[in-house]
C-alpha positions, -999 to +999 in steps of 0.1 A: +000+000+000+014+034-009+020+061+017-008+083+002-033+054+003-023+046+038-028+082+049-063+084+033-072+051+049-060+063+083-081+095+079-112+076+071-107+051+099-103+080+123-133+098+110-159+072+100-185+087+078-163+115+065-176+130+033-155+135+002-152+173+006-141+170+042-116+144+032-101+168+007-101+197+032-084+175+059-057+161+036-027+174+018-038+157-015-056+170-045-092+158-051-081+137-081-055+119-060-080+112-033-105+099-059-079+076-074-067+062-041-102+059-025-113+039-055-084+015-050-091+012-013-127+004-020-117-022-046-095-039-020-122-039+006-104-014+029-131+013+026-169+014+020-186+042+001-222+052+007-244+080-007-266+098+018-286+129+008-264+141-019-231+134-002-206+106-006-194+093+027-165+068+034-163+042+062-141+015+075-156-019+064-166-029+099-195-005+101-229-020+091-255-003+070-274+012+100-242+025+116-231+041+083-265+059+079-264+071+115-228+084+113-237+103+081-267+119+098-248+127+130-224+149+110-253+174+107-253+197+138-291+199+140-297+162+136-271+156+162-287+180+186-321+163+182-306+129+189-287+142+220-319+158+233-337+125+229-309+107+247-314+131+276-352+134+275-368+105+258-396+100+253-405+135+241-431+153+222-420+169+189-431+204+202-408+200+232-379+189+211-383+218+186-387+244+214-357+231+235-334+226+206-345+260+192-357+250+158-389+254+138-412+224+137-407+222+099-369+218+105-375+192+131-398+172+108-372+174+080-345+159+103-370+134+119-380+121+085-344+110+079-339+097+114-371+077+112-363+064+077-330+050+090-346+036+122-327+058+145-358+075+160-393+061+163-426+080+163-452+065+185-489+075+185-511+073+216-549+069+217-554+106+211-531+104+180-504+125+198-468+118+187-440+107+211-404+105+199-379+079+212-346+064+201-349+030+184-316+019+199-304+043+226-272+024+236-260+019+200-269+055+191-250+069+221-219+050+212-220+062+176-225+098+187-192+098+204-174+089+172-184+120+151-184+158+155-200+180+128-174+200+108-174+238+107-189+239+071-217+215+082-224+237+112-226+268+090-251+251+067-273+241+096-271+275+112-280+292+079-310+268+075-321+277+111-318+314+103-339+311+072-365+290+090-368+316+117-373+344+091-399+324+072-419+311+102-417+340+125-410+340+162-443+327+175-447+294+156-428+271+180-449+262+210 
């Protein structure tokens, strides 16, 4: 294995779920070099590539499909905050999550749709059709949360989205 390939593999193993642009920013190599070596690492079975919501993420091969999806989602600051809130306060009503995290209900629903689709969060309905949110697998989720921290660009995107939501929805819509 070349030194370049080894460095890329080490970076991915240290940052499971890293997306391509972050891998480029964090390395000393050109995008074309990274593409070439990543392809070789995938062909050898040293890395796994997954697409989630328009981004290509890379993982060590020991992560299963659920873990790969969770790690990709946890790289988004808002999604991560929702999950952390549920770890500390589950079960919770969506209105409480939105208010305490400081996001619009539409933003919460956007992130919840992804979390529910990947079986990270469950929505339960009571007899009155009220929704309660809970983690599908709290222990596994908590362990994965410790492995990833959103990057500065990801945080900026999330904060911009929050700002736009606040401007569009107004201050009194979150109850």
